[in-house]
C-alpha positions as CSV (number, residue, x, y, z in Angstrom):
1,X,0.6,-7.0,-18.4
2,X,1.2,-4.2,-15.8
3,X,1.3,-5.2,-12.1
4,X,-1.6,-4.2,-10.0
5,X,-1.2,-1.4,-7.4
6,X,1.0,-2.4,-4.6
7,X,3.3,-4.5,-6.7
8,X,7.1,-4.4,-6.3
9,X,8.5,-2.6,-9.3
10,X,12.1,-1.7,-8.4
11,X,14.9,-3.6,-10.1
12,X,17.3,-5.3,-7.8
13,X,19.7,-6.8,-10.4
14,X,22.4,-4.2,-9.7
15,X,22.3,-5.1,-6.0
16,X,23.0,-8.8,-6.6
17,X,26.6,-10.3,-6.7
18,X,27.8,-11.2,-10.2
19,X,27.9,-14.9,-9.4
20,X,24.3,-14.8,-8.2
21,X,23.2,-13.0,-11.4
22,X,25.0,-15.5,-13.6
23,X,23.3,-18.4,-11.8
24,X,20.0,-16.6,-11.9
25,X,20.2,-15.9,-15.6
26,X,21.0,-19.6,-16.3
27,X,18.1,-20.8,-14.2
28,X,15.6,-18.4,-15.8
29,X,16.8,-19.5,-19.2
30,X,16.4,-23.1,-18.4
31,X,12.9,-22.5,-17.0
32,X,11.9,-20.6,-20.2
33,X,13.1,-23.5,-22.3
34,X,11.7,-26.3,-20.1
35,X,9.0,-25.0,-17.7
36,X,6.9,-27.1,-15.4
37,X,3.7,-28.6,-17.0
38,X,1.0,-26.0,-17.4
39,X,3.3,-23.0,-16.8
40,X,4.9,-20.6,-19.3
41,X,7.8,-18.4,-18.2
42,X,8.3,-14.9,-19.5
43,X,11.7,-13.6,-18.4
44,X,12.4,-9.9,-18.5
45,X,15.6,-9.4,-20.6
46,X,16.1,-5.9,-19.0
47,X,15.7,-7.2,-15.4
48,X,16.4,-10.8,-14.5
49,X,15.0,-10.3,-11.0
50,X,11.5,-9.8,-12.5
51,X,10.0,-13.1,-13.7
52,X,6.5,-13.4,-14.9
53,X,4.6,-16.6,-15.6
54,X,1.3,-17.7,-17.0
55,X,-0.4,-20.7,-15.3
56,X,-3.1,-22.9,-16.8
57,X,-6.0,-23.6,-14.5
58,X,-5.7,-27.3,-13.4
59,X,-8.3,-29.7,-14.7
60,X,-10.8,-30.8,-12.1
61,X,-10.7,-27.5,-10.3
62,X,-12.9,-24.4,-10.6
63,X,-9.8,-22.8,-12.3
64,X,-9.9,-25.2,-15.3
65,X,-9.8,-23.4,-18.6
66,X,-8.4,-20.2,-17.1
67,X,-5.1,-18.6,-17.7
68,X,-3.5,-16.8,-14.6
69,X,-0.5,-14.5,-14.7
70,X,1.7,-14.0,-11.7
71,X,5.0,-12.4,-10.9
72,X,8.1,-13.3,-8.9
73,X,10.3,-10.5,-7.7
74,X,13.8,-11.2,-6.3
75,X,15.1,-8.8,-3.7
76,X,18.6,-7.7,-3.1
77,X,19.1,-10.4,-0.4
78,X,18.2,-13.3,-2.8
79,X,18.8,-16.2,-2.4
80,X,19.3,-15.8,1.3
81,X,15.7,-14.3,1.4
82,X,12.8,-15.8,-0.7
83,X,11.4,-14.0,-3.7
84,X,8.1,-12.2,-3.4
85,X,5.2,-13.4,-5.5
86,X,1.8,-12.0,-6.5
87,X,-0.9,-12.7,-9.0
88,X,-1.4,-10.1,-11.7
89,X,-4.7,-11.9,-12.7
90,X,-7.6,-11.4,-10.2
91,X,-8.2,-14.7,-8.5
92,X,-10.1,-15.9,-5.5
93,X,-7.9,-18.3,-3.4
94,X,-7.3,-18.8,0.3
95,X,-3.5,-18.3,-0.3
96,X,-3.9,-15.1,-2.3
97,X,-4.5,-11.7,-0.7
98,X,-6.7,-8.9,-1.9
99,X,-3.8,-7.2,-3.8
100,X,-2.6,-10.5,-5.4
101,X,0.1,-11.2,-2.9
102,X,0.9,-14.9,-2.6
103,X,1.1,-16.5,0.9
104,X,2.7,-20.0,0.8
105,X,5.2,-21.5,3.1
106,X,7.9,-21.9,0.4
107,X,8.0,-18.1,0.1
108,X,8.2,-17.6,3.8
109,X,9.3,-20.0,6.6
110,X,10.2,-23.0,4.4
111,X,12.5,-21.0,2.1
112,X,16.1,-22.2,1.9
113,X,18.8,-20.6,-0.2
114,X,19.4,-23.8,-2.2
115,X,15.8,-23.9,-3.4
116,X,15.4,-22.7,-7.0
117,X,12.7,-20.9,-8.9
118,X,11.4,-24.2,-10.3
119,X,10.6,-25.3,-6.8
120,X,8.7,-22.1,-6.2
121,X,6.7,-22.5,-9.4
122,X,5.7,-26.0,-8.4
123,X,4.4,-24.7,-5.1
124,X,2.2,-22.0,-6.6
125,X,-1.3,-22.0,-5.0
126,X,-3.7,-22.5,-8.0
127,X,-5.2,-25.9,-6.9
128,X,-7.0,-25.6,-3.5
129,X,-4.5,-26.3,-0.7
130,X,-4.6,-29.6,1.1
131,X,-7.2,-30.0,3.9
132,X,-6.0,-28.6,7.2
133,X,-5.4,-31.0,10.2
134,X,-8.5,-32.0,12.0
135,X,-9.4,-29.2,14.3
136,X,-7.4,-26.7,12.2
137,X,-10.5,-24.8,11.1
138,X,-13.0,-23.1,13.3
139,X,-16.3,-25.0,12.9
140,X,-18.2,-23.6,9.9
141,X,-21.5,-24.7,11.5
142,X,-21.3,-22.4,14.4
143,X,-21.8,-19.0,12.9
144,X,-23.4,-16.8,10.2
145,X,-22.3,-14.3,7.6
146,X,-21.8,-11.6,10.1
147,X,-19.5,-13.6,12.3
148,X,-17.4,-14.6,9.3
149,X,-18.3,-18.3,9.5
150,X,-20.3,-20.3,6.9
151,X,-23.7,-21.3,8.3
152,X,-24.5,-25.0,8.7
153,X,-27.5,-24.8,6.4
154,X,-25.5,-23.2,3.5
155,X,-22.6,-25.7,4.0
156,X,-24.9,-28.7,3.9
157,X,-26.8,-27.4,0.9
158,X,-23.5,-26.8,-1.0
159,X,-22.1,-30.2,-0.1
160,X,-25.3,-31.8,-1.5
161,X,-25.6,-29.7,-4.6
162,X,-21.9,-29.5,-5.7
163,X,-18.9,-31.9,-5.8
164,X,-17.0,-29.8,-3.3
165,X,-16.0,-31.3,0.1
166,X,-16.6,-29.5,3.5
167,X,-12.9,-28.6,3.7
168,X,-12.9,-27.2,0.1
169,X,-16.0,-25.1,0.8
170,X,-14.5,-23.7,4.0
171,X,-11.4,-22.6,2.1
172,X,-13.4,-21.1,-0.7
173,X,-15.5,-19.2,1.9
174,X,-12.4,-17.9,3.7
175,X,-11.1,-16.6,0.4
176,X,-14.5,-15.1,-0.6
177,X,-14.8,-13.3,2.7
178,X,-11.3,-11.9,2.4
179,X,-11.9,-10.6,-1.1
180,X,-15.6,-9.6,-0.5
181,X,-15.8,-8.5,3.2
182,X,-19.5,-7.6,2.8
183,X,-20.3,-11.2,1.7
184,X,-21.4,-10.1,-1.8
185,X,-19.8,-10.0,-5.2
186,X,-20.9,-7.4,-7.7
187,X,-21.6,-7.9,-11.4
188,X,-18.6,-5.8,-12.3
189,X,-16.3,-7.8,-10.1
190,X,-17.7,-11.1,-11.4
191,X,-17.1,-9.9,-15.0
192,X,-13.5,-9.2,-14.1
193,X,-13.0,-12.7,-12.7
194,X,-14.8,-14.3,-15.5
195,X,-12.6,-12.4,-18.0
196,X,-9.5,-14.2,-16.6
197,X,-10.7,-17.4,-18.2
198,X,-10.7,-15.9,-21.7
199,X,-7.7,-13.6,-21.9
200,X,-7.7,-13.5,-25.7
201,X,-11.3,-12.5,-26.3
202,X,-14.2,-10.4,-25.0
203,X,-16.3,-12.4,-22.5
204,X,-17.9,-9.3,-20.8
205,X,-21.3,-9.7,-22.5
206,X,-21.5,-13.4,-21.8
207,X,-20.3,-12.9,-18.2
208,X,-23.2,-10.4,-17.8
209,X,-25.7,-13.1,-18.9
210,X,-24.0,-15.7,-16.6
211,X,-24.3,-13.3,-13.7
212,X,-27.9,-12.7,-14.5
213,X,-28.7,-16.4,-14.6
214,X,-27.2,-16.9,-11.1
215,X,-28.5,-13.7,-9.5
216,X,-31.7,-15.5,-8.6
217,X,-33.0,-12.7,-6.3
218,X,-32.2,-9.9,-8.8
219,X,-30.3,-7.8,-6.2
220,X,-27.3,-7.1,-8.5
221,X,-24.9,-9.2,-6.4
222,X,-24.0,-12.9,-5.8
223,X,-23.7,-14.2,-2.3
224,X,-21.3,-17.1,-1.5
225,X,-23.8,-19.8,-2.3
226,X,-24.8,-18.3,-5.7
227,X,-21.1,-17.9,-6.5
228,X,-20.1,-21.5,-5.7
229,X,-23.1,-22.9,-7.6
230,X,-22.0,-20.8,-10.5
231,X,-18.5,-22.2,-10.3
232,X,-19.7,-25.7,-10.0
233,X,-22.2,-25.7,-12.8
234,X,-20.0,-23.9,-15.3
235,X,-16.9,-26.1,-14.6
236,X,-17.9,-29.6,-13.6
237,X,-21.6,-29.9,-12.9
238,X,-23.6,-32.9,-14.1
239,X,-24.9,-32.6,-17.6
240,X,-28.6,-32.4,-16.7
241,X,-27.9,-29.7,-14.1
242,X,-25.7,-27.8,-16.6
243,X,-28.6,-27.9,-19.1
244,X,-31.1,-26.6,-16.5
245,X,-28.6,-23.7,-16.0
246,X,-28.1,-23.3,-19.8
247,X,-31.9,-22.9,-20.2
248,X,-31.9,-20.1,-17.6
249,X,-29.0,-18.5,-19.4
250,X,-31.0,-18.4,-22.7
251,X,-34.2,-17.5,-21.1
252,X,-33.2,-13.8,-20.9
253,X,-36.6,-12.4,-20.0
254,X,-37.2,-15.2,-17.5
255,X,-40.7,-16.1,-18.8
256,X,-40.1,-19.8,-18.8
257,X,-39.6,-20.1,-22.6
258,X,-36.7,-19.4,-25.0
259,X,-37.3,-17.5,-28.3
260,X,-35.0,-17.4,-31.3
261,X,-34.1,-13.7,-30.6
262,X,-32.9,-14.8,-27.1
263,X,-30.9,-17.6,-28.7
264,X,-29.3,-15.1,-31.0
265,X,-28.5,-12.7,-28.2
266,X,-26.6,-15.4,-26.2
267,X,-24.9,-16.9,-29.2
268,X,-23.7,-13.4,-30.2
269,X,-22.1,-13.1,-26.7
270,X,-20.6,-16.6,-27.0
271,X,-19.0,-15.6,-30.4
272,X,-17.2,-12.7,-28.7
273,X,-15.4,-15.2,-26.6
274,X,-14.1,-17.1,-29.6
275,X,-10.7,-15.8,-30.8
276,X,-10.8,-14.6,-34.5
277,X,-8.4,-17.3,-35.6
278,X,-10.7,-20.0,-34.2
279,X,-13.8,-18.4,-35.8
280,X,-12.1,-18.8,-39.2
281,X,-12.0,-22.5,-38.7
282,X,-15.7,-22.9,-37.9
283,X,-17.9,-24.8,-40.4
284,X,-19.5,-22.6,-43.0
285,X,-23.0,-23.1,-41.7
286,X,-22.1,-21.9,-38.2
287,X,-19.4,-19.3,-38.6
288,X,-21.6,-16.4,-37.6
289,X,-24.0,-15.9,-34.7
290,X,-27.0,-15.7,-37.1
291,X,-26.0,-18.9,-38.9
292,X,-25.5,-20.7,-35.6
293,X,-28.8,-19.5,-34.2
294,X,-30.5,-20.7,-37.5
295,X,-28.9,-24.1,-37.2
296,X,-29.9,-24.6,-33.6
297,X,-33.5,-23.5,-34.4
298,X,-33.6,-25.9,-37.3
299,X,-32.5,-28.8,-35.0
300,X,-35.6,-28.1,-32.9
301,X,-37.7,-27.8,-36.0
302,X,-39.1,-24.4,-34.9
303,X,-40.5,-21.5,-36.8
304,X,-39.2,-17.9,-36.4
305,X,-41.9,-17.0,-33.8
306,X,-41.9,-20.4,-32.0
307,X,-40.5,-20.8,-28.5
308,X,-38.9,-23.7,-26.6
309,X,-39.8,-24.8,-23.1
310,X,-37.3,-26.1,-20.6
311,X,-38.1,-29.8,-20.8
312,X,-38.0,-29.7,-24.6
313,X,-34.7,-27.8,-24.5
314,X,-33.0,-30.3,-22.2
315,X,-34.3,-33.3,-24.0
316,X,-33.3,-32.0,-27.4
317,X,-29.7,-31.2,-26.3
318,X,-29.3,-34.5,-24.5
319,X,-30.3,-36.4,-27.7
320,X,-28.0,-34.4,-30.0
321,X,-24.4,-33.6,-29.2
322,X,-24.2,-31.1,-32.1
323,X,-26.6,-28.8,-30.2
324,X,-24.4,-28.8,-27.2
325,X,-21.5,-27.6,-29.4
326,X,-23.7,-24.7,-30.6
327,X,-24.6,-23.4,-27.2
328,X,-21.2,-23.2,-25.6
329,X,-17.6,-22.4,-26.2
330,X,-14.7,-24.4,-24.7
331,X,-11.2,-22.7,-25.2
332,X,-8.6,-24.8,-26.9
333,X,-5.9,-26.1,-24.7
């Protein structure tokens, strides 16, 4: 994967002392053979000072199921000076800047020459950072979107309707404001972010439907509240709430009922997220979008022109785990 604009791309291998290069080659080789859990290391055989890694999104966070690529670049003053790091995958995080640059203490004031690359990888900022000390954040209840602070009303609403704490919501909001200064995220930007969760397939069509289901006011953007609700429901929301959202996803024309043609449209989008090698392993009666739509419709005992209301949809899925499998795709770990 090519670095984004602004990335450091100059090799510094020729500027490092031979002893440093030997130690570096050994460390990179060991990391490749035995990386930290959830991390894969891709050394550059032509430039040992360029190290790329892929990080699995940690379970229990909004990043769960995603695959995020980042890059470490070692300068000519390494190891006296820390490496520079940046994400190649688009990501919203308080410790990641707009161009992907990573800002953590181990790469700045806490760096010491004896620290190795493994220590750096273990300090990467995918999980939300720990809560700041009391008083370390300006009060989110004292402002509005224009002042850059999260309003008290939105904060309390999100604390009630999601599993996120006040500290976590404040960090998400700071990151959101930095990445989206106007306080809105467009459909195209949302599709890019969603695509990082499915690097080996084509999630664009499904992401478009997900965006539509959360863009409740039809203005073509998501505000912070809509964005957080989307993260929550699609990653760790309660089953009943997830099914309420799933119904809105399948109700493409928003008329309060789901038709078989709408089911086929969403399932077709879901299929594009399933890698071809996984599609080959699907049961014979659900290995195409049409077969899967037919199977789901049969579960509900519906005719071709019948429709399903929300309550019936939720009740049917809650009673039959097989239906849940038909209306979603979970990437294999």
